[in-house]
C-alpha positions, 0 to 999 in steps of 0.5 A: 467516495470512501475506500473500496471495501471489497479491496480492503477485504481482499487485503485483509484475507491475504495479510496472514500470508505476508512475511511480516504481516501488518498487525493493525488497520487504521483509517488514513488519508481517507482510506484504510492503512495496514500497519506493521507492529513497528508502526509503519504503514505498508499499504493503504486502500486509497480513498475515493476508490483510487486503488492501493497505495504501496510503500516502495523503495525510493530507488524503485519508484521511477521504474514502477511508475513507468508501468501502466496503471501505476503512478506517484502518490501525490499529497499536498501537490507533491509526488512521493518518492516512496509511495505509488498508487496502483490502479484497482484494475491491476489488482484483480488477480490474487497473485498481483495483489499479493505481490504489491502487498508483499512489496509494501510489507517488506519496505515497512518491515525494514524500517526501525520501529516508531517511538510510541 
């Protein structure tokens, strides 16, 4: 199953309100990633309708994953310390979706630009 198009549209709609708005979209991990102009992904609408992947500070990850509906992003059998998966059910409210996107945006914007 591809990524959730409705969730992608909702993320697109709120991108302009983010402090450092992602400037491009890119298919990634079977989903749709939203990247800052520094080349870092802030959030990704996950493939298979799994929800939203959000970049987080590694030190915040355990507390965030303790919340119902939030879990680690697992890739290649390994859980990421700097990415969480937020279930779609937690993102039905605009303010909740914006808060998660702002969190990912802030972390990605703080990273040094990637070399191109």
